[in-house]
C-alpha positions as a printed NumPy array, in Angstrom:
array([[ 71.65 ,  99.93 ,  67.476],
       [ 74.528, 101.915,  69.616],
       [ 73.118, 100.043,  72.56 ],
       [ 74.047,  96.704,  70.93 ],
       [ 77.142,  97.953,  69.399],
       [ 78.267,  99.668,  73.235],
       [ 77.222,  95.753,  74.661],
       [ 79.143,  94.269,  72.527],
       [ 82.356,  97.102,  73.22 ],
       [ 81.704,  96.666,  76.886],
       [ 82.292,  92.92 ,  76.762],
       [ 85.468,  92.675,  74.225],
       [ 87.141,  95.28 ,  76.859],
       [ 85.752,  93.29 ,  80.208],
       [ 86.738,  90.059,  79.448],
       [ 89.84 ,  90.498,  76.922],
       [ 91.249,  88.003,  79.518],
       [ 88.856,  85.671,  79.983],
       [ 87.157,  84.424,  76.271],
       [ 85.066,  81.923,  78.142],
       [ 83.195,  84.64 ,  79.97 ],
       [ 83.539,  86.622,  76.686],
       [ 81.64 ,  83.731,  74.865],
       [ 78.568,  83.119,  77.2  ],
       [ 78.317,  87.451,  77.49 ],
       [ 78.165,  87.   ,  73.142],
       [ 75.639,  84.198,  73.869],
       [ 73.144,  86.718,  76.057],
       [ 73.781,  89.245,  73.65 ],
       [ 72.056,  86.667,  70.75 ],
       [ 69.47 ,  85.848,  72.892],
       [ 68.039,  89.352,  73.266],
       [ 69.095,  90.834,  70.238],
       [ 69.1  ,  87.97 ,  67.802],
       [ 71.889,  87.688,  64.189],
       [ 71.952,  91.586,  64.102],
       [ 74.899,  91.001,  67.163],
       [ 76.918,  88.956,  64.382],
       [ 77.923,  91.789,  62.078],
       [ 78.571,  94.028,  64.385],
       [ 81.131,  91.832,  66.121],
       [ 82.648,  91.366,  62.451],
       [ 83.202,  95.189,  62.389],
       [ 84.308,  95.798,  65.75 ],
       [ 87.27 ,  93.337,  65.673],
       [ 88.092,  92.87 ,  62.231],
       [ 86.732,  96.388,  60.142],
       [ 85.1  ,  93.473,  58.13 ],
       [ 81.497,  94.342,  56.579],
       [ 79.123,  91.213,  55.746],
       [ 75.159,  91.148,  56.542],
       [ 73.478,  88.979,  58.986],
       [ 73.587,  85.47 ,  57.685],
       [ 77.033,  85.82 ,  56.488],
       [ 78.441,  87.368,  59.434],
       [ 76.855,  84.4  ,  61.916],
       [ 78.094,  81.975,  59.544],
       [ 81.58 ,  83.662,  59.235],
       [ 81.833,  83.177,  63.528],
       [ 81.058,  79.816,  63.51 ],
       [ 83.919,  78.984,  61.091],
       [ 86.376,  81.212,  63.145],
       [ 85.577,  79.124,  66.509],
       [ 86.112,  76.13 ,  64.225],
       [ 89.331,  77.517,  62.98 ],
       [ 90.391,  78.304,  66.542],
       [ 89.827,  75.086,  68.084],
       [ 91.699,  73.257,  65.284],
       [ 94.578,  75.345,  65.791],
       [ 94.382,  74.564,  69.012],
       [ 94.26 ,  70.565,  68.08 ],
       [ 97.411,  71.377,  65.586],
       [ 99.463,  72.977,  67.922],
       [ 98.371,  70.71 ,  70.873],
       [ 97.635,  73.97 ,  72.987],
       [ 95.361,  76.519,  73.426],
       [ 95.021,  79.463,  70.525],
       [ 93.319,  82.698,  71.708],
       [ 90.494,  83.913,  69.647],
       [ 91.768,  86.834,  68.381],
       [ 94.893,  84.947,  67.031],
       [ 91.975,  82.852,  65.341],
       [ 90.246,  85.931,  64.086],
       [ 93.603,  87.41 ,  62.297],
       [ 94.739,  83.829,  61.137],
       [ 91.314,  82.763,  59.592],
       [ 91.225,  86.182,  57.504],
       [ 94.637,  86.006,  56.71 ],
       [ 95.113,  82.265,  55.435],
       [ 91.   ,  80.82 ,  54.787],
       [ 89.23 ,  83.954,  54.08 ],
       [ 92.163,  85.761,  52.719],
       [ 90.165,  89.417,  53.719],
       [ 93.074,  90.974,  54.919],
       [ 95.664,  92.309,  53.004],
       [ 98.383,  92.186,  55.267],
       [ 97.92 ,  90.456,  58.664],
       [ 97.12 ,  92.408,  61.691],
       [ 95.933,  91.507,  65.544],
       [ 93.059,  94.157,  65.156],
       [ 92.717,  94.948,  68.932],
       [ 95.889,  97.306,  68.456],
       [ 93.743,  99.444,  66.344],
       [ 90.244,  99.346,  66.514],
       [ 90.169,  97.782,  70.663],
       [ 92.293, 100.456,  71.373],
       [ 90.424, 102.946,  70.583],
       [ 87.166, 101.45 ,  71.569],
       [ 88.643, 100.716,  75.009],
       [ 89.864, 104.631,  74.959],
       [ 85.818, 105.781,  74.3  ],
       [ 85.051, 102.86 ,  77.003],
       [ 87.377, 103.747,  79.957],
       [ 88.157, 107.771,  79.795],
       [ 86.152, 110.797,  79.988],
       [ 86.135, 112.973,  76.866],
       [ 85.804, 116.383,  78.608],
       [ 88.731, 116.032,  80.892],
       [ 90.829, 112.665,  79.628],
       [ 90.929, 111.329,  83.231],
       [ 89.202, 107.693,  83.443],
       [ 85.889, 107.894,  84.059],
       [ 83.57 , 106.954,  86.793],
       [ 83.012, 103.177,  85.151],
       [ 86.575, 102.542,  85.309],
       [ 87.478, 104.07 ,  88.523],
       [ 84.813, 101.32 ,  90.594],
       [ 86.848,  98.735,  88.926],
       [ 89.687,  99.833,  89.526],
       [ 89.564, 100.213,  92.809],
       [ 87.853,  97.069,  93.572],
       [ 91.165,  95.765,  92.19 ],
       [ 93.245,  97.964,  94.078],
       [ 91.486,  96.407,  97.144],
       [ 91.682,  92.861,  96.19 ],
       [ 95.933,  93.396,  95.695],
       [ 96.061,  95.705,  98.611],
       [ 94.325,  92.376, 101.006],
       [ 96.016,  89.688,  98.915],
       [ 99.621,  90.783,  99.492],
       [ 98.835,  92.843, 102.877],
       [ 99.642,  95.875, 101.333],
       [ 97.877,  99.861, 102.187],
       [ 96.704, 102.563, 100.123],
       [ 95.315, 105.516, 100.048],
       [ 92.302, 107.587,  97.906],
       [ 92.353, 111.611,  97.266],
       [ 89.056, 112.761,  96.903],
       [ 89.029, 115.946,  95.097],
       [ 86.548, 118.837,  94.678],
       [ 86.58 , 122.058,  93.008],
       [ 85.509, 124.999,  94.96 ],
       [ 82.524, 127.508,  94.116],
       [ 82.626, 125.473,  90.652],
       [ 78.307, 126.412,  90.246],
       [ 79.055, 130.011,  90.781],
       [ 82.427, 130.053,  88.103],
       [ 79.561, 128.859,  85.689],
       [ 76.618, 131.28 ,  86.693],
       [ 79.653, 134.232,  86.521],
       [ 81.376, 133.013,  82.865],
       [ 79.31 , 130.302,  81.572],
       [ 79.49 , 126.207,  81.315],
       [ 81.613, 126.422,  78.138],
       [ 83.967, 128.21 ,  81.199],
       [ 83.571, 125.772,  83.754],
       [ 84.028, 122.892,  81.017],
       [ 87.697, 124.735,  80.199],
       [ 88.179, 124.856,  83.977],
       [ 87.711, 121.297,  84.288],
       [ 89.707, 120.461,  82.008],
       [ 93.01 , 122.581,  82.851],
       [ 92.731, 121.092,  86.447],
       [ 92.593, 117.064,  84.956],
       [ 95.58 , 118.171,  82.988],
       [ 97.305, 119.407,  86.2  ],
       [ 96.38 , 116.402,  87.936],
       [ 97.552, 114.089,  85.561],
       [101.055, 116.006,  85.473],
       [101.487, 116.123,  89.352],
       [ 99.957, 112.086,  89.876],
       [102.277, 109.491,  89.439],
       [102.822, 106.915,  86.904],
       [100.924, 104.312,  89.166],
       [ 98.586, 106.122,  90.358],
       [ 94.905, 106.443,  88.795],
       [ 92.983, 109.587,  88.417],
       [ 89.362, 109.517,  87.633],
       [ 86.496, 112.052,  87.006],
       [ 84.236, 110.812,  89.89 ],
       [ 81.34 , 113.051,  88.941],
       [ 80.425, 116.92 ,  87.693],
       [ 83.472, 118.759,  89.067],
       [ 84.413, 115.856,  91.807],
       [ 88.156, 113.809,  90.548],
       [ 89.454, 111.057,  92.533],
       [ 93.354, 109.766,  92.664],
       [ 93.938, 106.231,  93.633],
       [ 97.51 , 106.263,  94.977],
       [ 98.882, 102.212,  95.432],
       [100.984, 101.283,  98.092],
       [101.054, 104.822,  99.619],
       [100.128, 106.136, 103.162],
       [ 97.877, 108.522, 103.624],
       [100.659, 111.485, 104.991],
       [103.001, 110.481, 101.875],
       [ 99.554, 111.258,  99.912],
       [ 99.038, 114.379, 101.613],
       [101.814, 115.989, 100.243],
       [100.798, 114.586,  96.56 ],
       [ 97.731, 116.243,  97.028],
       [ 99.147, 119.551,  98.51 ],
       [101.372, 119.99 ,  95.532],
       [ 98.036, 119.556,  93.475],
       [ 96.261, 121.361,  95.277],
       [ 98.988, 124.621,  95.255],
       [ 99.277, 123.933,  91.291],
       [ 95.234, 124.596,  91.119],
       [ 94.966, 128.038,  93.32 ],
       [ 98.343, 129.048,  90.988],
       [ 96.72 , 128.676,  87.994],
       [ 95.359, 131.563,  86.044],
       [ 93.045, 130.814,  83.344],
       [ 91.415, 132.691,  80.357],
       [ 88.33 , 132.289,  78.038],
       [ 86.628, 134.562,  75.86 ],
       [ 88.516, 137.228,  77.364],
       [ 87.678, 136.525,  81.3  ],
       [ 90.362, 135.886,  83.833],
       [ 89.755, 133.755,  86.502],
       [ 91.045, 131.282,  89.243],
       [ 89.775, 128.118,  90.523],
       [ 90.824, 126.194,  94.237],
       [ 89.968, 123.167,  94.812],
       [ 89.235, 120.77 ,  98.557],
       [ 90.008, 117.485,  98.765],
       [ 89.738, 114.467, 101.165],
       [ 92.118, 111.808, 102.039],
       [ 91.64 , 107.814, 103.505],
       [ 93.436, 105.407, 103.543],
       [ 93.227, 101.396, 103.53 ],
       [ 92.943,  99.429, 105.862],
       [ 93.71 , 102.429, 108.507],
       [ 89.871, 103.89 , 107.399],
       [ 88.064, 101.231, 105.547],
       [ 87.754,  97.967, 105.142],
       [ 85.677,  97.822, 101.655],
       [ 85.939, 100.225,  98.57 ],
       [ 82.432, 102.127,  99.532],
       [ 83.096, 102.939, 102.613],
       [ 86.853, 104.062, 102.026],
       [ 84.973, 106.39 ,  99.386],
       [ 82.495, 107.838, 101.817],
       [ 85.54 , 108.308, 104.412],
       [ 87.565, 110.615, 101.206],
       [ 84.188, 112.179, 100.612],
       [ 83.723, 113.075, 104.336],
       [ 87.124, 114.641, 104.915],
       [ 86.831, 116.766, 101.767],
       [ 83.389, 117.836, 103.069],
       [ 85.329, 118.529, 106.121],
       [ 87.996, 120.716, 104.581],
       [ 84.834, 122.69 , 102.851],
       [ 83.687, 123.535, 106.283],
       [ 87.086, 124.468, 107.522],
       [ 87.26 , 127.269, 104.632],
       [ 87.923, 125.338, 101.562],
       [ 91.091, 125.216,  99.281],
       [ 93.001, 122.485, 101.551],
       [ 93.434, 119.097, 101.791],
       [ 91.943, 117.086, 104.96 ],
       [ 92.861, 113.558, 106.05 ],
       [ 89.778, 111.793, 107.566],
       [ 89.885, 110.746, 111.224],
       [ 87.193, 109.407, 113.572],
       [ 88.209, 111.833, 115.912],
       [ 84.924, 113.821, 117.397],
       [ 86.344, 116.329, 118.774],
       [ 83.655, 115.537, 122.135],
       [ 85.405, 117.255, 124.735],
       [ 85.974, 120.518, 125.642],
       [ 89.269, 122.034, 124.12 ],
       [ 91.472, 124.409, 126.284],
       [ 93.748, 126.698, 124.115],
       [ 96.877, 125.115, 125.646],
       [100.092, 126.837, 123.708],
       [103.646, 125.717, 125.328],
       [106.786, 123.537, 124.868],
       [105.866, 119.589, 125.066],
       [108.143, 116.588, 124.714],
       [107.175, 113.448, 121.864],
       [108.526, 110.622, 121.697],
       [107.514, 108.357, 119.068],
       [107.416, 104.716, 120.258],
       [107.693, 103.364, 116.698],
       [111.486, 104.258, 117.232],
       [114.077, 102.125, 118.991],
       [115.016, 103.768, 121.021],
       [111.921, 106.572, 121.276],
       [113.323, 109.571, 119.921],
       [112.714, 112.44 , 122.322],
       [111.226, 115.866, 119.92 ],
       [110.052, 118.568, 121.469],
       [106.965, 120.271, 119.937],
       [104.186, 123.392, 120.2  ],
       [101.204, 122.039, 121.537],
       [ 98.089, 124.328, 120.201],
       [ 94.949, 123.097, 122.122],
       [ 94.304, 120.126, 124.873],
       [ 91.665, 118.448, 125.889],
       [ 90.95 , 115.17 , 128.193],
       [ 90.396, 113.529, 124.817],
       [ 93.592, 114.373, 122.882],
       [ 96.004, 116.942, 122.135],
       [ 97.024, 119.327, 118.958],
       [100.25 , 120.3  , 118.039],
       [103.105, 121.746, 115.389],
       [105.305, 119.407, 114.576],
       [108.46 , 119.426, 111.908],
       [108.085, 115.409, 111.405],
       [105.191, 114.456, 109.648],
       [103.794, 111.085, 111.748],
       [101.897, 108.144, 110.707],
       [ 98.014, 108.017, 111.448],
       [ 98.104, 105.283, 114.236],
       [101.852, 105.807, 115.615],
       [101.493, 105.934, 119.077],
       [102.924, 108.748, 120.745],
       [104.526, 109.564, 124.269],
       [103.9  , 112.949, 125.46 ],
       [105.656, 114.619, 128.601],
       [103.57 , 117.897, 130.001],
       [105.944, 120.068, 132.235],
       [103.023, 120.583, 135.547],
       [102.419, 123.783, 136.83 ],
       [104.248, 124.731, 140.11 ],
       [105.914, 121.263, 139.894],
       [109.296, 119.42 , 138.962],
       [107.226, 116.573, 137.366],
       [105.691, 116.413, 134.409],
       [102.735, 114.251, 133.305],
       [103.365, 111.585, 130.958],
       [ 99.964, 110.363, 128.655],
       [100.584, 108.422, 125.661],
       [ 98.402, 108.975, 122.543],
       [ 97.188, 107.676, 119.082],
       [ 97.98 , 109.685, 116.068],
       [ 94.234, 110.322, 114.641],
       [ 95.237, 113.797, 112.97 ],
       [ 97.322, 114.893, 110.432],
       [ 97.403, 118.12 , 108.204],
       [100.439, 120.248, 106.52 ],
       [100.614, 123.86 , 106.544],
       [103.86 , 125.365, 105.123],
       [106.69 , 123.913, 106.911],
       [105.047, 121.978, 109.651],
       [102.546, 119.442, 110.565],
       [ 99.593, 119.862, 112.546],
       [ 99.296, 116.624, 114.309],
       [ 96.293, 115.371, 116.607],
       [ 96.801, 112.955, 119.157],
       [ 93.98 , 111.206, 120.673],
       [ 94.852, 109.805, 124.327],
       [ 95.366, 106.293, 125.834],
       [ 95.657, 104.716, 129.024],
       [ 94.178, 108.062, 130.518],
       [ 92.562, 105.932, 133.837],
       [ 92.763, 106.302, 137.774],
       [ 95.088, 108.418, 139.269],
       [ 96.507, 109.531, 136.118],
       [ 92.952, 110.855, 134.868],
       [ 92.528, 112.857, 138.409],
       [ 95.754, 114.442, 138.189],
       [ 95.787, 115.611, 134.249],
       [ 91.593, 116.58 , 134.858],
       [ 92.644, 118.508, 138.084],
       [ 95.679, 120.094, 135.676],
       [ 92.995, 121.323, 132.904],
       [ 90.449, 122.533, 136.019],
       [ 93.341, 124.914, 137.23 ],
       [ 93.724, 126.042, 133.526],
       [ 89.647, 126.607, 132.925],
       [ 89.533, 127.829, 136.298],
       [ 86.833, 125.508, 137.145],
       [ 86.124, 123.474, 140.448],
       [ 85.501, 119.891, 139.553],
       [ 85.439, 117.755, 136.711],
       [ 81.876, 117.993, 135.464],
       [ 82.73 , 120.483, 132.722],
       [ 85.156, 118.045, 131.373],
       [ 83.206, 115.264, 129.591],
       [ 84.507, 113.093, 132.037]])
């Protein structure tokens, strides 16, 4: 019986704006469960009790009443208005006419869409919301980000303080996520100690600021349960459409991979997804480098501090948060020469650390004489002869 009730609730919620689809689904449920469907349906939408025979008859009368109202008014009348009018004027079972969806439907939708422990949306709602956000972004040519969060060492917390303490921690972290997200963001419990946040019309770098704010708030949170005091941290990964993925499954996978990269890097941090494979030998290279953002007109010179260097790209610190995919011109002074190496790169990594950003770029157009010149420069820094050690 509970399975049937939940199936009716799901159809009411899923097809609230599509009566034709709802009625088709209802017919399928009747084929499967018989007349037991009707008393449960009328109990849900009208809060009235009928036996199976009477409930089926009332439902037929409601559908007929809807048609007669539509014919009389010469316009479509919704099924739920017909229900309200039927039990107010024809059957006269309502003491005061009220659209029941304002009461019963809100509570059934709440039960269907929200996770009971955390108050976040549940996995089913998230899956539908993510598809909807993809469709909207594709339709209007926009983009959005997905933040994937996972509590650090949650099993250890459960083993040390008990599962009720773990539930307590989950609720408090979820409350922080809800408090720190924006109104338009959708936060859900993905499973276990994993949470996800959809950030509409938000680039990954701006999403990183939101993710960092959540991470910091969780780190600062002090919890006490049954006399035990403890704290917890979380790790997160960010991926964006259309930069990282073209469908919802791939986007979740990218955000998940970035989250695991954050775990591998020491936990308690947020990482952006990047296809940067770090395939080249990297050299510690601390020095002053000049960067020009080619997306600006005219490009502005920005002095930055480099951290490491390879044939594949450059890692540097900057006060400015560049966008993933931005094209930058990099000018590097050559030792014992008045000239500079001028290279073009694409931003493939952005991470926030305190008051600055760590920016990773992947070099483009590195060929011919410039490639040889750069390889010789790296060889001198490494103290090697030739290019065999540079993965060329």
